[in-house]
Every structure is written in C-alpha cells, then in structure tokens.
N, C-alpha and C positions, 0 to 999 in steps of 0.2 A: 488536583482537587483541594489541596491545602492552601493555595493562594486565595486571597480575598476576592479576586475577580471571578473565581469559579464557584463561589459559595451559593449563588442562586441557580446554578445549573444542576438539575437532578441527574443528568447523564451526559457523558462526553461522547457517546456513540454517534450521534448525528454529526458532531464536529469532526470526528475521526473518519466517518464515511465521506464527508465533503473533502477532507484532506486527501484521501485515497483517490477520489475522482479527479481532483486537481493535479495530483502527481501523474496519473495516467494520461491526462491531457497534455502533459509536458513532454511527450515522447519526442518532440522535435528538437530537443536539446541533447545532442549526441554525447557530450561529456558527462551527462548525468543519467544516461539510460540504464547502466548497470546498477547504480545506486537505487534508482526508482524501482527497477525490477526486484531488487533484494527487499525493499520495503514492502512491496506488494506481496512478495512471497512470504515474508514474515507475518503479514496480516492473515495469510491463509491458515496459520497455526493458532489463531486467536481462539479464546474460549467463548467469545460472543458470536453466535451464528449469523447475526446481521452483518458483522464485519467480514466474516468469512465469505458470505455471498457477494458482498460488494467488491471485495478483493478479487474474487474469482472473475467477476464480470470485468473489472478493470484490467486484470491480467489478460483476459481474452482480447479486449480492445487494444491493449498495449502491444501484444505480440502480433496482432493482425496488421499493425501499422509499421512496426520496426522489428529488426532482427537483433537478438541478444545472444552473444557468444556463451555457450555452455562450457563450463570447466568442471571436471570431475575430480574431487579431492579424495585421495585414498586415506583411510584411517591408519594411523601409525601406532 
C-alpha cells in the first residue's frame, strides 16, 4: 500500500482474492503444487473473512483435482 501505484486502491482484498483463484487454477503445474497449497493454507488464517472464504473454496477445488502429500512435523 506504500507504493504509488496502490495509492488509489482502497482495498487489496479483491486483488488478493483474484490471486488466490489464479493460484488454485494452476493445479496442473506439478512442481508448484506444494507451494500453491501452502499459500492457500496460509490464506485460511487471514483476519479478513472474505479471504478465508475464497481460500477455502480454492482449497476445495485444488484438492479435488490433485493430490498433495501431507507431512506432519513434530514440535521439538
């Protein structure tokens, strides 16, 4: 929001929602599936409810099309 190109934009939420949808639509790129999944998962923890809802929908679509390996990390 500090850059001059964003001065006239009241909210970045619509742009972020579009970016999440674009990422979910990129499920066909195998080498980026894990990264995309992590970004969608991170958006689930957003404080903005709209982003959470879009992220959840994208996550459902993403997982319905491809498989992501789950790894469990133990706290040390």
